[in-house]
C-alpha positions, 0 to 999 in steps of 0.5 A: 089313784086311777085304775087302768089296764096294760094293753098286752092283756088284750089282743092286738087291734086297730088303735080306734078299737083299742081305745074304744074298748078301754073306754068301754071298760071304764079305764081312763089310763093305760100302759101301751104296747106298740104291739097292741096296735095293729097299725104298727105291724110290729110283732115282738120276737122274744128278745126285742119287744120294741120297733125302731119307732112308728110312722107319723100317721100311725102315731097320730092315729094312736094319739087321736084315738086316745084323745077321742076316747079319753084314755091317757097313755101314761106309759109305753112298754120299751122292753128288750133283753138288756142282758142277752148274751149276744152283744149284737142283740143288746146293741140292736135293742139300743139302736131301736131304743133311740127312735122308739123313745122319740116316738113315745115322746111324740105321743105325749107320754113321758114314761117307758117300762124296761125289762132288766133281761135274762141270759135266756135267749128264748124269752125275756121272761124266762130264767137262766142259771147264769143270770146271777153272774157278774158278766150278766150284771155288767152287760145289763148295767151297761145297756141300762146306762146307755138307755138312760142317757137316751132318756135323759136327752128327751126327758123320759123316765125309765121304769124297771121292775124286779122279776124272779126270772131276770137279772134284777130279781130282788129289791136289793139288786133294784136298789143297787142298780138305781144307786149305781146309775145315779140318774133321776130318770131311772125309777121302779115299777112295783109289781108285787107278784114279781117279788116272790121266788120259788117256794115263797109264794104263800099268803103268810109271806105277802105283807112282809115281802111287800113291805121289804120291797117298799122299804128299799125302793118305795120312794122310787116307784112311778108305776104300779102293776096289779098282777097276782100270783097263786099260793104255791111252791112255784111261780104261777101268775094269775089274774087280779084277785085270783091269788094271794096279793093283798091289794088293801096292803098294797094300796096302803103302802103306795100311799105311805110312800107317797105314790102319785101314779096309777094302778095298771092291771096286768096278767089277766089275758081274758077279756071277760074277766077284766070288768070283774078284776077292775071292780075287785081292785077298786073295792080291795084298795078303796079307790 
């Protein structure tokens, strides 16, 4: 298992600088956000975090920089609010998604990450009291189904994750979504920090919570995230190794359920901490 970094943990910069930095940190793999590459001129707006695509020159610069610095782009962020209460926003996300997916394919990458969305109109990652409604589920489901059809045409795997603030907020809902969509092109991200709800983030709960999630969708995990969460009655995310996630247990479960992919550290947002976080994970997971 290689250990990489989600580029959202770094400030936006030109492609060559970005991949040089990843190489300098000792990572051979990354999960890329187009917003991390200065040449795309793209800034997420809180609801849609993907552009319509990218100019060929920009895609070539990204691809050549990745090759020059020996960093594989294993996945690309494709998040937009798939449960936004305004149908126009969801449709706009899907319009962009087709061109965006083609751009990802041109980079030679076969995986796109999703966010199941929220009724909150201010942020993709903020909760809303109507997230558990049938209407929110149905809007999310129809949007995911449309995105999956686009992905199937281009041979792209889509990966969604559980997130306490989103529509898919439990392993059970993740399992139900995949079963109802019924496509081999829809898989899962395992981000253990996202498995906890308010009042649950305590060290004694970590192993049972992780194993429960793996029992429900462990065989469908195609991306692993190394985000962490503090021991508290709330939800306080933190850098890898600064919280309660048992990365030895995480690595064992990934192996037990046949995971063949990589680990992407996420949620650090402090470049000075990245080398230590990478070493921590490698030591804790025995990789």
